[in-house]
C-alpha atoms as one frame of an Amber mdcrd trajectory, in Angstrom:
protein
  -4.405-109.622 -30.518  -1.868-112.171 -29.253   0.244-109.521 -27.530  -2.741
-107.990 -25.782  -3.451-111.457 -24.354   0.185-111.944 -23.332   0.437-108.619
 -21.490  -2.961-109.030 -19.834  -1.942-112.465 -18.579   1.313-111.020 -17.236
  -0.793-108.685 -15.101  -2.980-111.625 -14.062   0.059-113.604 -12.910   1.315
-110.638 -10.903  -1.959-110.597  -8.969  -1.454-114.176  -7.776   2.355-114.315
  -7.857   3.769-110.936  -6.804   7.358-112.146  -7.252   6.766-112.785 -10.972
   8.530-110.494 -13.466   8.003-109.768 -17.137   9.389-107.342 -19.690   8.203
-105.577 -22.839  10.484-105.207 -25.855   8.689-102.766 -28.118   5.922-100.230
 -28.345   4.954-101.093 -31.903   4.820-104.877 -31.945   3.697-105.460 -28.349
   2.491-102.549 -26.323   0.357-100.693 -28.841  -1.901-103.750 -29.225  -2.417
-103.868 -25.455  -3.345-100.164 -25.300  -5.946-100.553 -28.021  -7.492-103.814
 -26.814  -7.189-103.550 -23.017  -7.769 -99.879 -22.154  -9.416-100.864 -18.849
  -6.087-102.280 -17.636  -3.929 -99.300 -18.528  -3.662 -97.948 -14.903  -2.640
-101.399 -13.666   0.013-101.701 -16.370   1.362 -98.220 -15.685   1.809 -99.021
 -11.992   3.487-102.362 -12.738   5.974-100.585 -15.024   6.746 -97.888 -12.505
   7.299-100.526  -9.807   9.677-102.478 -12.064   7.527-105.609 -12.046   6.960
-105.291 -15.782  10.098-103.797 -17.287  10.566-101.955 -20.570  13.710-103.067
 -22.368  13.447-101.762 -25.904  12.242 -98.957 -28.113   9.564 -98.402 -30.750
  10.250-101.532 -32.835  12.503-104.597 -32.824  14.223-104.786 -36.203  17.794
-105.716 -37.074  19.734-102.496 -36.325  21.809-103.051 -39.454  18.761-103.471
 -41.677  17.429-100.125 -40.515  18.668 -96.893 -42.051  20.840 -94.885 -39.675
  18.414 -92.086 -38.838  15.508 -94.546 -38.764  17.295 -96.496 -36.054  17.985
 -93.364 -34.019  14.363 -92.192 -34.305  13.283 -95.699 -33.261  15.224 -95.247
 -30.024  14.143 -91.655 -29.436  10.443 -92.031 -30.244  10.130 -95.309 -28.343
  11.712 -93.787 -25.239   9.472 -90.733 -25.477   6.313 -92.850 -25.724   7.169
 -95.106 -22.781   8.220 -92.162 -20.623   4.994 -90.390 -21.455   2.946 -93.476
 -20.578   4.719 -94.332 -17.322   6.744 -91.386 -15.985   9.818 -92.595 -14.137
   9.929 -95.996 -15.859  13.423 -97.496 -15.986  14.687 -97.417 -19.587  18.351
 -98.264 -19.142  18.345-101.653 -20.941  18.032-102.290 -24.654  17.215-105.841
 -25.704  17.302-106.988 -29.306  15.763-110.438 -29.298  15.857-112.678 -32.359
  17.879-110.153 -34.379  21.598-109.681 -34.876  23.377-107.145 -32.636  24.181
-104.402 -35.129  27.370-102.609 -36.177  30.404-101.732 -34.091  29.051 -98.265
 -33.257  26.211 -99.729 -31.180  27.955 -98.894 -27.869  28.102 -95.213 -28.787
  24.657 -95.153 -30.422  22.889 -96.785 -27.482  24.793 -94.747 -24.902  23.832
 -91.503 -26.638  20.224 -92.716 -26.782  20.166 -93.060 -22.975  20.882 -96.780
 -22.512  23.411 -98.254 -20.086  23.085-101.952 -20.956  22.575-104.080 -24.053
  21.245-107.655 -24.267  21.576-109.652 -27.494  21.035-113.281 -28.470  22.015
-113.747 -32.139  24.180-115.182 -33.688  25.076-117.335 -30.688  27.094-120.119
 -32.352  29.082-117.749 -34.537  29.931-115.371 -31.691  31.035-118.265 -29.508
  33.248-119.577 -32.326  34.791-116.120 -32.680  35.640-115.998 -28.975  33.130
-113.360 -27.916  32.495-113.652 -24.134  29.009-114.282 -22.740  29.155-111.134
 -20.590  31.405-108.314 -21.698  32.035-104.651 -22.195  31.566-104.063 -25.892
  33.995-101.306 -26.871  33.069 -99.225 -29.898  35.558 -97.705 -32.367  35.347
 -94.359 -30.535  36.165 -96.030 -27.195  32.640 -96.048 -25.736  32.120 -99.069
 -23.476  28.702-100.671 -23.124  27.973-103.475 -20.671  26.582-106.217 -22.907
  25.317-109.729 -22.319  24.600-112.524 -24.747  21.492-114.564 -24.163  19.533
-117.113 -26.152  16.934-116.823 -28.900  14.532-119.133 -27.034  14.558-120.356
 -23.479  12.667-122.618 -21.126   9.451-123.519 -22.954   8.964-127.305 -22.769
   6.718-129.022 -20.252   9.029-132.058 -20.092  11.913-129.856 -18.870  10.216
-129.558 -15.470   8.631-132.773 -14.184   5.444-132.138 -12.216   6.522-134.441
  -9.399   9.494-132.258  -8.409   8.407-132.079  -4.755   8.852-135.847  -4.339
  11.599-136.464  -6.926  13.665-133.364  -6.375  17.045-134.613  -7.592  15.504
-135.986 -10.766  13.687-132.714 -11.441  16.821-130.620 -10.910  18.888-132.932
 -13.112  16.252-132.855 -15.861  16.044-129.075 -15.815  19.829-128.760 -15.850
  20.338-131.168 -18.729  17.508-129.881 -20.916  17.735-126.159 -20.292  20.992
-125.098 -18.662  24.059-127.246 -19.389  24.375-126.447 -23.091  23.900-122.755
 -22.366  26.909-122.469 -20.077  29.489-122.075 -22.857  31.104-119.707 -23.098
  31.143-118.953 -19.404  29.896-115.557 -18.356  29.575-113.765 -15.061  28.276
-115.300 -11.861  24.673-114.505 -12.782  22.941-116.908 -15.158  19.728-115.744
 -16.786  17.475-118.383 -18.330  14.844-116.802 -20.593  11.343-118.189 -20.381
   9.557-118.909 -23.645  10.128-117.789 -27.204   8.244-115.868 -29.907   4.996
-114.443 -28.514   4.969-116.799 -25.507   2.245-116.522 -22.926   3.521-116.087
 -19.360   4.535-119.312 -17.593   3.094-121.496 -20.355   4.550-124.063 -22.679
   5.350-122.622 -26.084   5.872-125.674 -28.289   2.353-127.032 -27.842   0.521
-123.923 -29.050  -2.832-125.731 -29.311  -2.853-126.346 -25.539  -0.157-124.136
 -23.975  -0.326-125.732 -20.525   0.594-123.672 -17.489   3.973-124.722 -16.062
   4.632-124.809 -12.296   7.640-122.509 -12.463   6.685-120.295  -9.533   6.121
-123.342  -7.327   9.459-124.815  -8.429  11.320-121.593  -7.608   9.801-121.513
  -4.124  10.791-125.136  -3.566  14.291-124.477  -4.901  14.888-121.633  -2.469
  13.837-123.891   0.419  16.295-126.631  -0.577  19.272-125.003  -2.336  21.981
-122.559  -1.260  22.098-120.615  -4.551  19.080-118.363  -4.904  16.692-118.569
  -7.824  14.151-115.863  -8.680  12.161-114.238 -11.418  13.852-111.226 -12.941
  13.953-108.857 -15.861  17.000-107.907 -17.945  17.277-104.839 -15.731  17.601
-107.069 -12.652  20.185-109.250 -14.400  22.354-106.275 -15.364  22.188-104.834
 -11.870  23.613-108.135 -10.601  26.210-108.125 -13.374  27.263-104.616 -12.346
  28.701-106.138  -9.162  31.291-107.901 -11.361  32.123-104.854 -13.473  35.830
-104.857 -12.649  36.326-108.486 -13.676  34.389-108.477 -16.935  36.400-108.652
 -20.196  36.528-105.934 -22.838  35.785-106.840 -26.450  36.619-104.289 -29.100
  35.379-104.655 -32.616  32.742-106.161 -34.850  30.036-108.552 -33.686  27.753
-108.425 -36.709  29.615-108.457 -40.066  26.994-110.530 -41.913  23.443-110.268
 -40.502  21.425-113.134 -42.062  23.508-114.295 -45.000  20.694-115.822 -47.050
  17.832-113.293 -46.901  19.327-110.471 -48.961  17.161-109.442 -51.906  13.944
-110.825 -50.446  10.790-109.529 -52.215  12.704-107.185 -54.538  10.696-104.090
 -55.514   7.822-105.381 -53.385  10.158-105.588 -50.401   9.739-103.287 -47.434
  13.482-102.598 -47.327  13.360-101.242 -50.877  10.776 -98.616 -49.896  11.997
 -97.935 -46.354  15.384 -96.802 -47.644  13.741 -94.260 -49.943  11.323 -93.059
 -47.262  14.139 -92.540 -44.753  16.092 -90.480 -47.254  13.057 -88.385 -48.169
  12.350 -87.697 -44.487  15.949 -86.739 -43.685  16.201 -84.528 -46.762  12.820
 -82.936 -46.090  13.680 -82.147 -42.487  16.809 -80.416 -43.738  14.997 -78.207
 -46.249  12.184 -77.387 -43.828  14.800 -76.349 -41.244  16.247 -73.999 -43.858
  12.781 -72.730 -44.733  11.993 -72.180 -41.054  15.001 -69.872 -40.848  13.304
 -67.784 -43.542  10.080 -67.513 -41.579   8.167 -70.621 -42.646   6.478 -72.760
 -39.986   8.377 -76.031 -39.406   5.948 -79.020 -39.502   7.333 -80.774 -36.416
   4.176 -82.712 -35.541   3.808 -83.853 -39.131   7.357 -85.176 -39.191   6.994
 -87.091 -35.948   3.875 -88.727 -37.372   5.666 -89.684 -40.593   8.611 -91.132
 -38.676   6.189 -93.219 -36.623   4.471 -94.404 -39.794   7.821 -95.427 -41.248
   8.927 -97.158 -38.043   5.723 -99.193 -38.004   6.944-100.790 -41.244  10.187
-101.819 -39.512   8.383-104.250 -37.201   9.874-107.620 -36.413  10.055-110.686
 -38.714   8.131-109.158 -41.591   9.415-111.787 -44.001   6.867-114.122 -42.376
   3.878-111.793 -42.593   0.743-113.293 -44.080  -0.457-111.795 -47.352  -3.047
-109.298 -46.088  -0.805-108.004 -43.292   2.130-107.627 -45.640   0.019-105.764
 -48.195  -1.041-103.311 -45.480   2.576-102.707 -44.479   3.632-102.226 -48.087
   0.833 -99.711 -48.638   1.873 -97.905 -45.464   5.526 -97.502 -46.427   4.648
 -96.397 -49.960   2.205 -93.793 -48.670   4.822 -92.611 -46.151   7.329 -92.185
 -48.971   4.840 -90.235 -51.085   3.875 -87.956 -48.198   7.552 -87.409 -47.292
   8.450 -86.450 -50.860   5.498 -84.079 -51.097   6.485 -82.439 -47.816  10.142
 -82.153 -48.890   9.188 -80.661 -52.268   6.908 -78.167 -50.540   9.929 -76.908
 -48.606  12.122 -76.494 -51.696   9.292 -74.731 -53.504   8.865 -72.303 -50.628
  12.574 -71.494 -50.666  12.634 -71.194 -54.457   9.660 -68.833 -54.327  11.733
 -66.378 -52.263  14.547 -66.088 -54.824  14.917 -62.788 -56.644  15.211 -64.032
 -60.239  16.309 -62.196 -63.353  13.304 -60.784 -65.180  11.224 -63.925 -64.630
  13.376 -65.741 -67.178  13.076 -69.497 -67.670  15.052 -71.169 -64.921  15.393
 -74.110 -62.561  16.697 -74.186 -58.984  19.097 -76.947 -57.917  19.122 -77.963
 -54.233  21.944 -79.687 -52.342  20.981 -81.337 -49.026  24.600 -82.040 -47.992
  26.646 -79.373 -46.143  29.524 -79.075 -48.596  29.796 -77.629 -52.074  29.298
 -80.094 -54.929  30.010 -79.917 -58.664  28.074 -82.649 -60.397  26.310 -83.682
 -63.579  22.600 -83.120 -62.953  19.592 -83.950 -65.182  17.256 -80.977 -65.658
  14.182 -80.139 -67.725  14.679 -76.923 -69.677  11.819 -74.722 -70.843  12.294
 -71.776 -73.206   9.929 -68.853 -73.641  11.154 -68.126 -77.189   9.174 -70.179
 -79.718  11.848 -69.572 -82.370  14.746 -71.185 -80.460  16.942 -73.559 -82.462
  19.592 -73.999 -79.786  20.088 -73.095 -76.135  22.712 -72.353 -73.539  22.674
 -72.564 -69.749  23.917 -69.850 -67.390  24.351 -69.897 -63.626  23.238 -67.098
 -61.328  26.517 -65.252 -61.896  25.934 -65.168 -65.630  28.551 -67.783 -66.479
  27.802 -70.280 -69.250  28.016 -73.800 -67.875  28.519 -77.062 -69.777  25.454
 -78.975 -70.803  24.584 -82.057 -72.846  21.201 -82.639 -74.511  19.572 -85.966
 -73.765  16.395 -85.477 -75.750  14.507 -82.621 -77.382  10.737 -82.283 -77.304
   9.902 -81.529 -80.946   6.210 -82.101 -80.254   6.091 -84.686 -83.040   5.852
 -82.139 -85.844   5.191 -83.615 -89.276   7.897 -81.590 -91.023  11.593 -81.715
 -90.153  11.800 -79.798 -86.839  13.867 -76.666 -86.574  12.656 -75.039 -83.354
  11.822 -76.294 -79.868  10.725 -75.043 -76.466  11.549 -77.960 -74.148  14.579
 -80.181 -73.690  15.877 -82.849 -71.345  19.472 -81.888 -70.474  22.465 -82.761
 -68.371  24.291 -79.811 -66.808  27.606 -79.663 -64.976  26.605 -77.468 -62.063
  28.211 -76.197 -58.896  25.756 -76.150 -55.973  26.679 -74.448 -52.667  26.873
 -76.314 -49.381  23.398 -77.224 -48.106  21.926 -74.650 -50.366  20.838 -73.929
 -53.894  21.809 -72.348 -57.176  19.664 -70.973 -59.989  20.212 -71.928 -63.627
  18.805 -69.954 -66.557  18.011 -71.256 -70.034  18.141 -68.993 -73.046  18.130
 -69.350 -76.836  21.479 -69.570 -78.607  22.512 -69.275 -82.244  22.989 -72.348
 -84.407  21.459 -75.790 -84.061  21.326 -77.972 -80.962  24.224 -80.437 -80.940
  22.964 -83.901 -80.016  25.419 -86.557 -78.752  26.624 -89.282 -81.085  24.471
 -92.436 -81.010  25.642 -95.824 -82.336  23.868 -99.158 -82.459  27.095-101.153
 -82.428  30.433-100.758 -80.682  33.264-102.875 -79.339  34.796-100.193 -77.107
  33.927 -96.933 -75.406  36.648 -94.410 -74.626  36.289 -91.960 -71.727  38.711
 -89.644 -69.954  39.508 -92.111 -67.196  38.848 -95.562 -68.668  38.311 -97.746
 -71.716  35.308-100.087 -71.775  35.384-103.278 -73.821  32.066-104.805 -74.967
  31.191-108.404 -75.802  28.259-110.803 -75.675  28.854-110.960 -71.899  28.066
-107.241 -71.598  30.903-105.013 -70.461  33.798-107.400 -70.850  36.170-105.135
 -68.956  36.853-101.626 -67.716  40.519-100.644 -68.007  41.627 -97.644 -65.992
  43.962 -95.411 -67.981  45.937 -94.081 -65.026  46.676 -97.371 -63.248  46.126
 -99.892 -66.033  43.880-101.892 -63.689  41.457-104.218 -65.448  38.054-104.778
 -63.849  36.163-107.647 -65.461  32.420-107.631 -66.187  31.744-104.493 -64.117
  28.081-104.221 -63.184  27.096-107.458 -64.926  24.178-109.412 -63.481  24.172
-113.147 -62.783  21.493-115.513 -61.531  22.446-118.201 -59.009  19.943-121.031
 -59.133  19.515-122.610 -55.709  18.947-126.271 -54.976  15.889-125.985 -52.765
  16.076-128.147 -49.636  13.605-128.408 -46.769  14.246-126.612 -43.477  17.095
-124.446 -44.761  15.426-121.015 -44.742  15.261-121.277 -48.555  19.024-121.345
 -48.447  20.323-124.420 -50.285  23.573-124.680 -52.280  24.055-122.995 -55.645
  23.228-125.554 -58.326  23.957-123.421 -61.406  25.052-119.894 -62.261  23.568
-118.185 -65.325  25.595-115.462 -67.037  25.196-113.527 -70.231  26.866-115.173
 -73.217  25.070-113.538 -76.149  23.588-110.336 -74.753  22.276-107.922 -77.375
  24.036-104.572 -77.601  21.328-101.964 -78.219  23.056 -98.594 -78.336  25.822
 -96.359 -77.077  25.595 -92.585 -76.618  28.861 -90.650 -76.415  28.707 -87.267
 -74.730  31.031 -84.799 -73.005  29.321 -85.051 -69.609  27.988 -88.594 -69.738
  28.248 -91.595 -72.027  25.616 -94.323 -71.894  24.985 -97.775 -73.293  22.353
-100.507 -73.096  22.504-104.310 -73.153  19.698-106.848 -73.002  19.828-110.618
 -72.651  18.619-113.780 -70.944  19.758-115.392 -67.714  18.162-118.795 -68.075
  14.387-118.177 -68.115  14.784-114.560 -66.943  15.264-111.415 -69.037  17.583
-108.591 -67.970  17.991-105.119 -69.464  20.950-103.058 -68.253  21.441 -99.335
 -68.833  24.777 -97.885 -67.772  26.023 -94.314 -67.570  29.661 -93.214 -67.316
  30.475 -89.907 -65.652  34.139 -89.184 -66.414  34.041 -86.060 -64.235  33.428
 -88.248 -61.174  35.083 -91.517 -62.338  31.709 -93.126 -61.735  29.449 -95.684
 -63.426  25.733 -95.753 -62.616  23.612 -98.752 -63.575  19.865 -99.099 -64.026
  18.793-102.741 -64.172  15.423-104.129 -65.180  14.890-107.785 -64.295  11.920
-109.695 -65.644  11.803-112.647 -63.267   9.930-115.887 -63.890  10.503-116.967
 -60.284  12.045-120.253 -59.227  14.655-120.591 -56.512  17.769-118.442 -56.365
  19.050-114.904 -56.416  20.202-112.229 -58.860  23.469-110.428 -58.170  25.401
-107.551 -59.723  29.119-108.283 -59.922  32.537-106.674 -60.248  35.641-108.696
 -61.162  38.641-107.268 -59.321  42.145-106.759 -60.768  43.982-108.496 -57.941
  44.062-109.208 -54.216  43.124-106.425 -51.845  41.314-105.448 -48.691  37.612
-104.765 -48.224  35.767-102.359 -45.977  32.033-101.685 -45.651  30.105 -98.737
 -44.346  27.822 -99.182 -41.358  26.019 -96.779 -39.029  28.500 -93.926 -38.457
  31.491 -96.155 -39.182  33.547 -98.070 -41.739  34.375-101.678 -40.826  36.853
-104.212 -42.138  35.420-107.144 -44.084  37.809-110.099 -44.142  35.800-113.256
 -44.833  38.689-115.401 -43.563  38.072-113.981 -40.071  34.299-114.428 -40.078
  32.884-117.613 -38.536  30.175-118.968 -40.823  28.399-121.074 -38.217  24.817
-121.246 -37.071  21.533-120.633 -38.810  22.235-116.930 -39.372  25.371-117.580
 -41.444  24.491-120.471 -43.714  26.046-118.973 -46.840  29.819-118.563 -46.843
  31.662-115.353 -47.743  28.531-113.201 -47.480  28.786-109.969 -45.524  26.880
-106.808 -44.724  27.465-103.287 -45.982  24.911-100.578 -45.221  25.285 -98.811
 -48.562  28.732 -99.501 -49.980  31.708-101.831 -49.983  35.150-100.641 -51.034
  38.069-102.649 -52.413  41.683-101.484 -52.601  45.176-102.884 -52.993  46.604
 -99.682 -51.535  47.390 -98.036 -54.874  43.971 -98.139 -56.510  40.459 -99.098
 -55.584  36.799 -99.401 -56.508  33.677 -98.932 -54.442  30.361-100.709 -55.021
  27.365 -98.606 -53.962  24.010-100.297 -53.543  21.387 -97.575 -53.652  18.063
 -99.448 -53.558  17.957-100.806 -50.029  19.781-104.129 -50.248  22.786-104.462
 -47.986  24.304-107.857 -48.800  27.551-108.644 -50.623  29.453-111.841 -51.347
  33.081-112.430 -52.238  33.844-115.221 -54.703  37.539-115.926 -53.993  37.883
-118.442 -56.817  37.674-115.692 -59.451  38.186-112.639 -57.218  34.721-111.262
 -57.865  32.546-109.145 -55.603  28.787-109.683 -55.838  25.916-107.526 -54.611
  22.511-109.129 -53.951  19.602-107.620 -55.878  16.649-110.013 -55.909  15.874
-113.308 -54.207  13.219-115.629 -55.662  11.488-118.478 -53.824   9.231-121.228
 -55.150   5.552-121.047 -54.181   4.534-123.021 -51.111   1.385-125.149 -51.270
   1.743-127.554 -48.334   3.072-125.764 -45.213   1.987-122.713 -43.228   4.218
-120.602 -45.486   1.540-120.793 -48.168  -0.179-117.980 -46.265   2.915-115.751
 -46.378   3.065-112.908 -48.894   3.469-113.996 -52.503   6.017-111.198 -52.946
   8.597-113.769 -51.783   8.298-115.470 -55.171   9.979-112.458 -56.788   7.927
-112.643 -59.980   7.610-109.959 -62.639   9.496-106.750 -63.310  11.967-105.384
 -60.775  14.171-102.302 -61.098  17.477-101.716 -59.313  20.106 -98.971 -59.219
  23.730 -99.409 -58.221  26.960 -97.540 -58.855  30.699 -98.075 -59.108  33.292
 -95.504 -58.053  36.874 -95.867 -59.255  39.615 -94.073 -57.369  43.336 -93.973
 -56.643  44.385 -95.209 -53.212  42.079 -96.693 -50.603  38.747 -95.525 -49.229
  40.355 -92.977 -46.922  42.545 -91.402 -49.592  39.521 -91.103 -51.897  37.163
 -89.971 -49.100  34.729 -92.644 -50.215  32.474 -91.953 -47.238  31.692 -88.494
 -48.625  31.574 -89.535 -52.293  29.166 -92.353 -51.505  26.897 -89.931 -49.649
  26.895 -87.724 -52.730  25.992 -90.672 -54.957  23.047 -91.502 -52.691  21.914
 -87.873 -52.278  21.316 -86.618 -55.824  20.945 -82.919 -56.442  17.226 -82.056
 -56.406  15.533 -79.752 -58.888  12.658 -77.348 -58.354  10.910 -74.853 -60.565
  10.372 -71.414 -59.096   6.754 -71.415 -60.225   5.225 -70.405 -56.887   6.889
 -67.029 -56.341   6.215 -64.865 -53.337   5.200 -61.250 -53.633   7.955 -59.060
 -55.101   8.960 -57.534 -51.771   9.344 -61.072 -50.289  11.745 -62.248 -52.986
  14.891 -61.349 -51.083  17.080 -64.424 -51.520  20.061 -64.301 -53.903  20.275
 -66.588 -56.910  22.567 -68.936 -55.032  23.057 -69.431 -51.337  24.603 -71.758
 -48.747  22.686 -72.237 -45.516  25.062 -74.574 -43.690  28.664 -75.586 -44.431
  30.625 -78.320 -42.657  34.359 -78.973 -42.510  36.757 -80.840 -42.484  36.036
 -83.386 -45.278  36.420 -86.331 -42.901  33.355 -85.210 -40.946  30.016 -86.189
 -42.481  26.428 -85.157 -41.992  23.562 -87.316 -40.727  20.602 -85.037 -39.918
  19.389 -81.442 -39.596  15.936 -80.864 -38.109  14.076 -78.765 -35.574  13.013
 -79.954 -32.135  11.166 -77.777 -29.654  12.384 -74.579 -31.282  16.018 -75.672
 -31.575  18.023 -76.530 -34.685  19.409 -80.063 -34.260  22.469 -80.934 -36.358
  24.064 -84.399 -36.214  27.533 -85.057 -37.664  30.137 -87.803 -37.299  33.816
 -88.423 -37.940  34.222 -90.960 -40.761  37.927 -91.793 -41.146  39.227 -92.531
 -37.653  40.948 -89.136 -37.327  40.748 -86.322 -34.817  39.626 -83.010 -36.234
  38.582 -79.447 -35.602  35.019 -79.033 -36.831  33.544 -75.808 -38.149  29.839
 -75.364 -38.889  28.999 -72.152 -40.748  25.387 -70.940 -40.666  24.270 -67.610
 -42.152  22.139 -66.859 -39.087  22.763 -65.214 -35.776  23.687 -67.932 -33.252
  22.714 -67.402 -29.631  24.014 -70.712 -28.303  25.259 -74.122 -29.407  25.442
 -77.102 -27.083  26.105 -80.792 -27.471  23.083 -82.982 -26.677  22.366 -86.684
 -26.824  19.872 -88.164 -29.265  17.044 -87.326 -26.860  18.047 -83.670 -26.637
  19.546 -83.883 -23.136  22.777 -81.925 -22.547  26.246 -83.467 -22.791  29.617
 -82.083 -21.819  31.567 -81.325 -25.014  33.058 -77.830 -25.219  31.368 -75.924
 -28.035  32.364 -72.390 -29.011  30.483 -69.872 -31.116  32.171 -67.185 -33.179
  29.879 -64.994 -35.233  27.916 -67.326 -37.491  30.223 -70.304 -36.893  30.227
 -73.176 -34.409  33.583 -74.753 -33.470  34.436 -77.946 -31.601  36.937 -80.788
 -31.524  35.863 -84.227 -32.689  37.425 -87.570 -31.800  37.894 -90.502 -34.189
  34.517 -92.067 -35.070  32.676 -89.727 -32.712  29.007 -88.856 -33.271  28.132
 -85.312 -32.225  24.617 -83.895 -32.011  24.285 -80.135 -31.571  21.347 -78.033
 -30.409  21.677 -74.560 -31.934  19.554 -71.534 -31.220
């Protein structure tokens, strides 16, 4: 309701003050409310936009770019642009503003340029960027070399009645001095270009009204002051939008400095883990992945003759983006509950739609004699050999053992997890169902079929122990103690990683007005955790610990995959609330360097170079990683993968430990306005988290961590071929690749259909030039590079048979339209 009032009043002001200007940041948070509540003013608004009097300087929503998943952020830009263009054809959309959020990763120049923007305006974190020497007006240069004209503004601007005395016509010098001292002087460092833009207002401000006195919001005589100024002063003063400001800044293009590198290595250092399993980030990450994976499989299914649900996907993306709206940590309880319901329903619908696609493909496979089988699907465009959990069903009621064959008839390794004996009262000898692990090879962006059949002998269950001091695997030795996993010792390098995956609780000394930040008062660690069991198997070994962290209970399941030199953890935290945060940790064997993945890039993380100043960076040594952070001393390394939506890490230099935020807990509020905010912030009850550790020789490039981390976050999917097509329609082989991508340094972001075209988005992930080949088992008529909006670009693309070829530059993002 507030935004409908704000935008209506902006139109009112324009009627009486034609020189007034205003701008809209988002469709979701601002404009949609106006459309629903002020339909009678839609023609007036459309004309004001087309005339540039009310500018549009944003997209669908205004969320931290780094807190959004990569494809979610791109769809935010694309869908927002499409909606505004549809509403006001010809509207100028060349400026992106991100107010009250941090600027995003180093690829923002390339991302925004390929989304159709020419300029970028940011305003956080002002103190930290100034301390790091970032100019006020600059060309931000991305890792690929893209330059984007960028300006730094201010979170809030002119909004106090006492900054502009009402008697300015008779006490002009006093009025000018007051305005300068209260609103301008402190904003002049660092110096920028010759144009100075002073924002008016702050969060949800009404046009030309005081913001701090929200009960009265008096109208300020700004228009009258500007007219008086231009009568008296030589330097002109006028209303303007960010578009106007950038057009003035363009005149200084040659003189503006270039700044290459990272502006946003931390985001907000003290909000990671907020709301836990009831947090929107937790569910948004899963929904994004389900949408991206589903689009991929539906694109494959469409190539087989199925109808691609394009309208359905655009609706689901819009539903997801609505849950990315601004400042949701402050939502009141009912509003937050509605958003949480929305993102959960979006996830469910996205999974159902994705599974429908895999079922339709599986139903077209020509299987062997309708034997018991399962189909494994790989949504990444390279072949993978991985340990995959499957549910095996046998048709033979007399089976005492089983084996697994692939579509070529080869027996593949498997490991029973559990057998369904159906609780028979006599010692069981036969079974029909089993929970297994299989070591399966799955073609690039394709599928393979596995068959289950009875075998002679008895099923061989893995060894289970209820006590152990060590666990030996092919690549490492694990040592157990009352602290959990005391250490992991790599056999090849001898490196000793202490307490890998262990969880700690940092109790925070709650102080007023510190964003629930406060210093760490006490750290709780396991000292007498209970060892429950260890299972030793050829494909996977597992163990379980349980213990207390102060008043909280933590259960930790861990699985070792020697084939992939990987540990996967499943944590269950029973939180009693309080003030603090839970972290998973990894003690490192020595000094080394850190890098973190971000949108389409890998960035250095050196906490000694990060300025921890200002309200955004209140906690030292905290930094951002989209999904993983990698450590290496050059000879060996380990990568921490956070797979449940949280993106914050902290280095503890005193004991060389890396921490990953899981859950933040806050005390209940009973006295301030925050008592109306969602109770999910208290972090009470059961919360479940997944995270993984990869161990590798060399650094992240040598180990191709970018690709391995994608594999860890994109598990192989299973489908039963229980909806077969008619016999003459079952024409697919038992295994097939639909799309293959090379070289290994080029990764995949999205594959979907848009207006009858196949859209494939890839990116270079190691800072190396390369020759890219995309193989598709379809006849290709044409392949062209397009931007995120589908408009043509200039890269040379060649087609040879069923393959697409092109050259890619370091860190380049390439989107192809293929027909």
